[in-house]
N, C-alpha and C positions, 0 to 999 in steps of 0.2 A: 668527141675530139679530145686528144690529150693536150696537156700543157705545152709540150714541145711543138706539136702541130699548130697550136694556137699562136705561138710566138714566131712561127715561120710566115704567118700572114702579115700583109701590110696593115697599117692602122685602120684604114677604111674597111677592109674586108673583115678584120677582127671585130670591129664595132658592129658590122652587119651580123656576124655570127652570134655575138652576144645579144643583139636585139631580137633574134629568133626566139630566144628563151623568154624574153620579156613579152613578146607577142603571144607566146604560148601560155602566158599567165603566171610565169615564175616571178619571184621577187629578185631584186638585184643580188642579194646574198646567195640565193639559190642558183642563179646563173653563174656567179663567180665560183661557187663550190663545184658545180658540174664540170667546169673547165679547169679546176685545180689552181685558180689564180687568186690573188689578193688585191686589195685596193692599191697597195704600193706597186704591184705589177702593172696595173692600169696606168698609173702615173708615168711610169718608165716608158710605156708603150704610147704615150700621148693620147690616151683614150679617157674620156670624161663622161660621167653620168649626169645629165642635165635634163630636167623636166620629164623624168620618167623614161629616158632612153639614153643609149650610149652614143656618143659622137666622137669622131676622130679629130684630133688637132684643132680643138675649138678656138684656140688663140694663136695658132701657128704663125699667122701674119705679123704678130706683134713680138716675136721672139728674136728678131734679127737686130744686131747692133750696127749694121751697115747703114750709111747715109743713103737716103732715098731722093733727096733734093726737095722734099716737101716740108722741110723744117722751117717754120715761119721765123724770119729774122735771124736765121742761123748762119754762122760763118765758120770758117775752118778753126777759129780759136774758141768759139763757143756760141751759145744761144744769145741773141740780142747784144752782141759785143762783149759778153762776159769773157773772162780769161780763166779757163779751167786749171791752168797751172798754178793759180793762186788759191785754189780750193774755195771754201765758202766766202772768203774775202774778195774773190774775183767777180762776185755776182753784182 
């Protein structure tokens, strides 16, 4: 698989493709070299190497800045009545 073909895959499929090399006994560096990609490319693609395997979007659920409603003691002005407009002094 070429580098361009690799980046056409979604993150989950790309991680599966990389894991095929790990399962075949290659090291992480060998797998990356076979696909012509670098560690920086993996980060951009939201693929991480954890505990000996590649996983896609390991922390994807924590990257949103939208309010979920689960913020304990949170109000529209800030957490626990703090006032974010005052910066550090508003805590």
